[in-house]
Every structure is written in C-alpha cells, then in structure tokens.
C-alpha positions in Angstrom: 0.5 0.2 0.1 2.3 2.2 0.6 4.7 1.7 -2.5 2.7 4.1 -3.9 4.8 7.0 -2.1 7.6 6.8 -4.8 5.1 7.4 -7.7 3.8 10.4 -5.8 7.3 12.0 -5.1 8.0 11.7 -8.7 4.8 13.3 -9.8 6.0 16.6 -7.1 8.9 16.6 -8.9 7.9 16.9 -12.8 5.1 19.5 -11.6 8.0 21.6 -10.5 7.4 21.1 -6.7 11.2 21.9 -4.8 12.7 18.6 -4.2 12.9 18.8 -0.4 9.1 19.6 -0.1 8.3 16.7 -2.6 10.7 14.4 -0.2 8.6 15.6 3.2 5.0 14.8 1.3 5.8 11.7 1.9 6.3 11.2 5.6 3.0 13.7 5.7 0.6 11.1 3.6 2.1 8.0 5.5 0.9 9.2 8.7 -2.2 10.4 7.7 -2.8 7.2 5.9 -2.7 5.8 8.9 -4.7 8.1 10.7 -2.6 9.3 13.5 -3.1 13.0 12.4 -1.7 14.1 16.3 1.8 12.5 14.8 1.9 14.4 12.0 4.0 17.0 13.3 6.1 15.0 15.7 6.6 12.3 13.3 8.1 14.8 11.0 9.9 16.2 13.2 11.9 13.5 15.0 12.7 12.7 11.1 13.8 15.8 9.7 15.8 16.9 12.7 17.6 13.5 12.7 18.5 13.3 9.3 20.3 16.6 10.2 21.8 15.8 13.5 25.5 14.2 12.3 29.0 15.1 13.4 30.1 13.7 10.2 27.7 15.9 8.7 29.4 19.2 10.0 32.3 18.4 7.5 29.6 19.6 4.6 29.5 22.8 6.3 33.0 23.6 6.7 34.1 22.2 3.6 31.6 24.8 1.5 32.6 27.8 3.7 36.2 26.1 2.5 35.7 26.9 -0.7 33.8 29.8 -0.5 37.3 31.8 1.1 39.4 30.4 -0.9 37.0 32.1 -4.2 37.0 34.9 -2.0 40.3 35.2 -1.0 40.6 35.1 -5.2 41.9 31.4 -5.9 40.6 30.9 -8.7 42.4 33.4 -10.5 45.4 32.0 -9.0 44.5 28.4 -10.4 43.2 29.5 -13.7 47.0 31.1 -14.5 48.9 28.7 -12.7 47.1 26.2 -15.0 47.3 28.1 -18.4 51.2 28.3 -17.7 51.5 24.6 -17.6 49.4 23.1 -20.1 48.2 26.3 -22.3 50.4 25.4 -25.4 48.7 22.6 -26.0 46.2 22.4 -29.2 43.2 23.2 -27.7 45.0 25.3 -24.7 41.9 26.7 -23.2 40.0 24.5 -23.4 42.8 21.8 -21.5 43.4 25.0 -19.0 39.2 24.5 -18.0 39.3 20.7 -17.4 42.5 21.2 -15.0 41.8 24.4 -13.2 38.4 22.5 -12.6 40.6 19.7 -11.0 43.0 21.9 -9.3 39.2 23.7 -7.6 38.0 20.3 -6.9 40.2 19.5 -4.2 39.3 22.8 -2.1 35.4 22.8 -3.4 33.8 19.8 -3.6 30.6 20.5 -5.6 30.4 20.9 -8.9 27.9 24.0 -8.8 30.8 25.8 -6.9 33.2 24.8 -9.7 31.0 25.6 -12.4 30.1 29.3 -10.4 33.6 30.3 -10.1 35.2 29.0 -13.2 32.7 29.8 -15.6 32.4 33.6 -14.5 35.7 33.0 -15.9 36.7 30.9 -18.2 33.5 31.1 -20.5 34.2 35.0 -21.2 37.8 34.0 -22.0 37.4 31.3 -24.0 34.5 33.0 -25.8 37.2 36.2 -26.7 40.0 33.1 -27.6 37.6 32.0 -30.4 35.8 29.1 -28.9 31.9 29.3 -29.4 30.1 30.0 -26.0 27.9 26.6 -26.2 31.4 24.4 -26.3 32.8 26.8 -23.6 29.6 26.6 -21.8 29.4 22.7 -22.5 33.0 21.5 -21.5 32.7 24.2 -18.1 29.8 22.1 -17.3 31.7 18.3 -17.9 34.7 19.2 -16.1 32.4 20.6 -12.9 31.8 16.7 -12.7 34.9 16.4 -10.9 34.8 18.1 -8.1 32.4 15.5 -6.4 34.5 13.1 -7.3 38.3 14.4 -6.0 38.4 14.7 -2.3 37.1 16.4 -0.6 34.0 15.6 -2.0 30.4 16.5 -0.5 28.5 13.3 -2.0 31.1 10.7 -0.7 30.0 13.0 3.3 26.5 11.9 2.6 27.3 8.4 1.1 29.1 7.7 4.3 26.7 9.1 6.9 23.8 7.3 5.2 25.8 3.8 5.0 28.4 3.8 8.0 31.6 3.7 5.8 34.9 5.5 6.0 35.4 8.9 4.7 38.7 8.8 4.8 38.2 5.5 2.2 35.8 6.9 0.0 38.0 10.1 -0.2 41.1 7.8 -1.0 38.8 6.2 -3.5 37.9 9.1 -5.6 41.0 10.1 -6.1 42.0 7.8 -9.2 38.6 7.9 -10.7 38.8 12.3 -10.8 41.6 11.8 -12.6 40.4 9.2 -15.6 37.5 11.9 -15.9 39.9 14.6 -16.7 42.6 12.9 -18.4 39.4 11.4 -20.5 38.1 14.9 -20.9 41.6 16.3 -22.5 41.7 13.0 -24.8 37.7 14.6 -26.1 39.0 17.9 -26.0 42.8 16.8 -27.9 40.6 14.9 -30.6 38.2 17.4 -31.5 40.7 20.0 -32.0 41.4 19.0 -35.2 37.7 18.5 -36.7 36.5 21.6 -35.2 39.4 23.7 -35.7 39.8 24.6 -31.8 41.6 27.4 -31.7 46.2 27.1 -31.6 47.9 26.7 -28.8 50.0 29.3 -27.0 51.6 29.7 -23.5 49.9 32.1 -21.5 52.3 34.0 -18.7 51.1 36.9 -17.6 54.0 39.2 -18.0 54.3 41.3 -14.9 53.7 38.9 -12.1 54.0 40.4 -8.6 54.5 38.6 -5.2 54.2 40.1 -2.4 57.3 39.5 0.2 55.7 36.9 3.3 53.7 34.1 0.2 57.2 34.6 -1.4 58.4 33.0 2.0 55.3 30.7 2.7 55.2 29.3 -1.0 59.3 28.7 -0.9 58.9 27.4 2.1 55.9 24.7 1.8 57.1 24.2 -1.7 60.2 22.5 -0.2 58.3 21.2 2.6 56.2 18.5 0.8 58.4 17.4 -2.3 60.8 16.9 0.2 58.3 14.6 2.1 57.3 12.7 -1.5 61.1 12.3 -2.1 61.6 10.9 1.2 58.6 8.6 1.3 59.7 7.3 -2.1 63.3 6.9 -1.2 62.1 5.5 2.1 60.8 2.5 0.3 64.3 1.1 -0.4 65.5 1.8 3.1 63.5 2.5 6.7 65.4 4.8 9.1 63.6 5.4 12.8 64.2 8.3 15.1 66.7 10.5 14.5 67.8 8.5 11.5 64.6 9.4 9.9 64.8 13.2 10.7 68.0 13.6 9.2 66.4 11.1 5.8 63.7 13.6 5.8 66.1 16.7 6.3 68.6 15.7 3.3 65.4 14.9 1.0 64.5 18.6 1.8 68.2 19.9 0.8 68.0 17.9 -2.5 64.3 19.0 -3.5 65.8 22.9 -2.9 68.9 22.7 -4.8 67.1 20.7 -7.1 64.4 23.4 -7.8 67.8 26.1 -8.0 68.7 23.9 -10.7 64.9 24.3 -12.6 64.6 27.9 -11.6 67.6 28.8 -14.7 65.2 27.1 -17.3 62.1 29.0 -16.9 61.1 33.2 -16.9 60.6 35.1 -13.4 56.9 35.1 -14.4 56.3 31.7 -14.8 58.0 30.9 -11.2 56.3 33.5 -9.8 52.4 31.9 -11.2 54.2 28.7 -10.0 54.7 30.4 -6.1 51.4 31.7 -6.2 50.0 28.6 -6.6 51.0 27.0 -4.0 49.5 28.4 -0.8 45.9 27.6 -2.4 47.0 23.8 -3.5 48.3 22.7 0.0 44.6 23.2 1.0 44.1 19.1 -0.2 47.1 18.2 0.9 46.7 19.2 4.3 43.4 17.7 4.3 44.4 14.0 3.1 47.4 14.5 5.0 45.7 15.1 7.8 43.5 11.9 7.7 46.2 9.5 6.1 48.6 10.8 9.0 46.2 10.7 11.6 46.4 13.9 13.1 42.4 14.1 12.6 39.4 12.5 11.1 37.5 13.6 8.1 35.2 15.9 9.7 38.5 17.7 11.7 40.0 18.1 8.7 36.8 20.6 7.1 37.3 22.9 10.0 41.2 22.8 9.8 40.6 23.8 6.4 38.8 26.4 6.9 41.4 27.7 9.8 43.9 27.3 6.6 42.0 29.0 4.3 40.8 32.0 6.6 44.4 32.4 7.2 46.0 32.4 3.6 43.4 35.0 2.5 44.0 37.4 5.5 47.4 37.1 6.1 49.0 35.4 3.6 47.7 36.8 0.6 46.1 39.6 2.0 43.3 39.3 -0.4 40.3 39.1 2.3 39.1 42.1 4.8 36.6 41.4 7.8 34.2 43.3 5.8 34.1 40.3 2.8 33.6 38.3 6.1 30.2 38.8 6.4 28.9 37.5 2.4 32.0 34.6 3.1 29.5 33.0 5.5 26.4 34.3 4.2 26.6 32.8 0.8 28.0 29.7 2.8 25.0 29.4 5.4 22.6 29.6 2.5 24.4 26.9 0.6 24.4 24.4 3.7 21.0 25.6 4.5 20.0 23.9 1.2 22.2 20.9 1.6 21.3 20.0 4.8 17.3 20.5 4.6 17.7 17.7 1.7 19.9 15.5 3.9 17.0 15.8 6.4 14.0 15.6 4.6 15.6 12.6 2.0 16.2 10.7 6.2 12.6 11.1 6.6 11.2 9.6 3.0 14.1 7.1 3.7 12.2 6.1 6.8 9.2 6.3 4.9 10.7 3.4 1.4 11.9 1.1 4.8 7.9 0.9 5.8 7.0 0.3 2.9 9.2 -3.1 2.5 11.0 -1.2 -1.0 14.0 -2.2 -0.3 13.0 -6.1 -0.3 10.9 -6.2 -2.8 13.3 -3.9 -4.8 16.1 -6.9 -4.4 13.4 -10.3 -5.6 13.0 -8.1 -8.2 17.0 -7.3 -8.7 18.0 -11.1 -8.1 14.9 -12.2 -10.3 15.9 -10.7 -13.1 19.7 -12.1 -12.4 22.4 -13.7 -10.3 25.6 -12.9 -12.2 27.2 -9.4 -10.6 28.4 -8.4 -13.8 24.9 -8.2 -15.3 23.7 -6.2 -12.3 26.1 -3.8 -12.3 25.0 -2.9 -15.8 22.2 -2.6 -15.1 22.2 -0.8 -11.9 24.5 2.0 -14.1 21.4 2.0 -15.9 19.2 2.6 -13.2 21.4 5.5 -11.8 22.2 7.1 -15.4 18.8 7.7 -15.6 17.8 8.7 -11.8 21.0 11.0 -12.1 18.9 12.9 -14.2 16.2 13.7 -12.8 17.2 13.8 -9.0 20.0 15.6 -7.1 23.1 13.3 -5.9 22.7 13.5 -2.1 18.9 12.9 -2.1 19.3 10.4 -4.4 21.8 8.5 -2.5 19.9 8.7 0.6 17.1 7.4 -0.7 19.0 4.3 -3.2 22.3 3.9 -0.7 20.4 1.7 1.9 18.3 0.0 -0.9 21.1 -1.0 -3.4 24.4 -1.0 -1.3 23.5 -4.3 0.7 22.0 -6.3 -2.8 25.6 -6.1 -3.8 27.8 -6.5 -1.0 25.8 -10.0 -0.4 26.9 -10.7 -4.1 30.6 -10.0 -2.9 30.9 -6.2 -4.2 33.2 -4.2 -1.6 31.2 -1.5 -0.4 33.8 1.0 -1.0 33.8 0.0 -4.7 30.3 0.3 -4.7 30.3 3.4 -3.5 32.4 4.8 -5.9 30.1 3.4 -8.5 26.9 4.6 -7.6 29.1 8.2 -6.6 30.7 9.3 -9.9 27.4 7.9 -12.2 25.3 10.0 -9.7 27.9 12.9 -9.8 27.6 12.5 -13.5 23.9 13.3 -13.8 24.5 16.5 -12.5 25.8 17.7 -15.8 23.0 14.9 -17.9 20.1 16.3 -20.1 17.7 17.2 -19.0 17.2 18.0 -15.5 21.3 18.4 -14.6 22.0 20.6 -12.3 25.0 22.0 -13.2 23.5 22.8 -16.8 21.3 24.7 -16.0 23.9 26.7 -13.4 26.4 26.7 -16.7 23.0 28.1 -18.6 22.9 31.1 -16.3 26.6 32.5 -16.3 27.2 31.9 -19.9 24.0 33.0 -20.7 23.7 30.6 -23.4 20.5 28.6 -23.2 20.4 24.5 -21.8 19.0 22.8 -24.8 22.0 24.4 -27.3 24.4 22.9 -23.9 23.2 19.8 -24.1 23.6 19.4 -27.7 27.1 20.2 -27.4 27.9 18.2 -24.3 27.1 15.0 -25.3 30.5 14.1 -26.7 32.1 14.9 -23.4 29.5 12.9 -21.7 30.6 9.7 -23.4 33.5 9.8 -22.1 32.4 10.0 -18.7 30.3 7.6 -19.3 33.1 5.1 -20.3 34.9 6.0 -17.3 31.8 4.9 -14.9 32.2 1.1 -16.8 35.8 1.5 -16.1 35.5 2.1 -12.5 32.4 -0.6 -12.0 34.6 -3.4 -14.3 37.5 -2.9 -13.1 37.6 -2.1 -9.1 41.7 -1.9 -8.6 41.2 1.8 -10.6 39.1 3.3 -7.1 40.2 0.3 -4.3 44.2 0.6 -5.2 44.9 3.5 -3.0 42.7 2.6 -0.4 43.9 -0.6 0.1 47.5 0.4 0.1 47.1 2.9 2.8 45.5 0.4 4.9 41.6 2.2 4.6 40.3 -1.1 2.9 40.4 -4.4 2.6 
C-alpha cells in the first residue's frame, strides 16, 4: 500500500515542486493514511531533525565555507593562471586549462555547482574571446565540473559515508584515481576534437609583470620544499627504513635535495612563470593538509574540514591579504545559505527513507533484481543504467540517501566491496549533474554563460560519452578505485 509514495514523489518533482518539499510530502501522507494526525508534526520533526543531527555531516558546512573563503580570496584566478602556464600551449589550450582548473579547484570546494559558478564566470568569456563558441565553452565547463564531487574533499561522499556507515577517508582516497581518469578522458576528447572542429591554436599564456608579496614568497618557498621533500622522503623510504633521528636526518637530506633541484630548475624558466607557480602553492596546500592529516591520523575528516577553514582564513587574510573583515560577512552568509539548502535536503531525504523502509521497498527491489539475474556483472550493468536515469532527474545527495540503503546491501551480498560500490554510485550520480534534461550544472552553466540549456545539452554529449566510459571502467575494474585505499590500509 505504501509503494504509491514513490510515484507521488516523482509526480511532485515533474510538476516543479522543490525536491525538499516533494520528499517531505511522503512522510506526511504516510502518517495521515495511518489515521494518526496528532503525530504529523512530531513524526516529521523527529525524522527531519535526526537526519541532520550528525557529527560527520559537520564536514559539509566546513568544506563549503573553506571553498567560499578561497574563492572570495582570489584563489580562482591564481589556479587559472597556473593552469594556463602549465598546459596553455596544448592544442585547444583554454579548454585544457578549463579541465585542469576544475581538477585543482575540486581539491578545495568538492562541489560541481561551485566549480561552474567560480570558473565559468572567468573562463567562459575568456574562451569566447579566444575563438571558442560560447556553447562549447559552457559545455566543457559543465562537463569538467563533475570532477569536483569526485576528487576529495567530496560532499557527496560525506553523505554516502553518513548514510551507509562507511569510512569517509576511504571514500576520499577511492575517488582520486576516478577523478584523474575523468579529467584525462575529457582532455583526450578535447584533443581529438581540436582538429575536427578547428579549435584555436595553442599558445602558452604567462601573464607578464607578475608580483608577489614577501610573506607569500617565503610561505610558498617553504611549503614547496617541505611537501616535495616529504614526497622524496616517502619514495626513498621504500628502499630503506630509518627510525628516530635517522628518519629526521633522512627527511632533512630529502628537503635539501629538492631545494638544490629547484634551484637548477629555476634557471630554465622565466621569472613570471616561477611567480605564477609560487602563487599557486598556498592554495594547493589545502587538499594536501586535508588528505595528509587524515592519512597520518592527525585528525578525522570532520576535523580536517575545520582545519581547512582555519587554513583558508590564514592564507586569505595574512598570506595573500586578499580579504578584509568586511568580506567575511558575505562569505559566511553565502556559505550558510548553501549549507542550509544541502542539510534541508539531507533531513528531508532521511524522512523519506523511513517511508521507503516501511513500505518494504528494499526487499521488493532486492527480490526483483535477483530475479533478473544472479550474475553480479549483469546486475552492475543494469544498476549503472538505473543510476544514470535517476541522476538525470534527482540531485546526487537525496538519491544516495534514498537508494543507497536499498541497493548497497544487494551488491555487498553478491561480493562487491562496499567502497567499490560507493564509488560506482557516487561517480554515476555525479555525472548525472551534467546530464540532460534536469542536470543542475547545465542550468548553472546556462545562467553563467547566457547560452540556452538545450544548446549546452547538445554540445556536452561527447564529453558525457567519455564520462560514461569511465563509469564502466570503474565498475568492472575495481582496482581503479580500490588500490589507494588498500595501500593506505583504509580498505581490505
């Protein structure tokens, strides 16, 4: 009897009701049908509030705030200039820059919408001025934005970990290689399209007259050597293991080796190129702090989000000096509104999940899928199609909360690793954000560019084909997402 709530939910979505209200309509109808009107308010409040009252979910507002601080602090332009200096000389240079900028920005925001809003307003006009069509610029911006929720930190993976009881750190690590694959796939597509569609010729873009403050110079100087020194220390540590004072001496020698290597390298590049790279060091330290702190056991993912906010404030106020106290109110207001929207969806989706559980939908879905086939490979193919269709109409967060508890146990019982299935579901629903007809980033890209959604939807199809190919690679080659978590001890 209770299964009619699912069609009701879809009907409300189709007539244009906001998702949060469509999700809340089902618990209301459930209680009313049971003839217990007195508990309508109490039941809704309990499920709605309990859905948001979670310590792991605190990471969401903190990561959103850190990304907003970095964006307001002028980080976006620094990342774009850094990307232009690195790969602007490739054929279809600005399209490649767009993709690389999305990859770098993903390590700070974890949001596809934030990616399109921040980078689109800068890169779409620049690409149009450089000879690209506006629809192509808007399409590549929307397509590359899906890297944001895949590369850690990821809001979608935080929600999945909260709903399914998985390790946030394991999901973060599992998203690194899939995110890289999506970026490389998009770049390869751009290169193949460059000759056919006569994309603008390559040109290395290094803006002349670069300046940097003394404080930022020395902060970047120190961070770059410490980070690369630790990387060299870790790689050479595979050959021999030093403990105690020997380990510190090994690290010091690694830092010195990196320092002299950089001194040799600086003679081969222009002063402006060096300064552009230095100006990108402080912003790019954010994902290093987040992942490094989690891997070394210094803090939990939720604590890492708070540390990211503190670091973003220090960098923006004292290193870059690109923010003032008057900017802080606008940053906090925008972050609060974004957080409220996400948490409202989470709370409403948890209330809806309660209805789904009472309707025996998980058992019905499980019996139906197992009746189709008992072969995990065939079922994975079918579930990819289902998730892809769901992603066209429903935002990734609510979709994970509703479908995760239904689909996850089915595939775990068939021998699929929980972390592997989490990546299949998360990446699939993330790509749905850029999929017609209801992909959210398509509408954001349309607003930023002024191009019609229908036009962007047609131009984005080649890039969606590549992202779908990556989804199937992740699905049928578990090592793509499982290698790093296993190497670091976060997965079996």
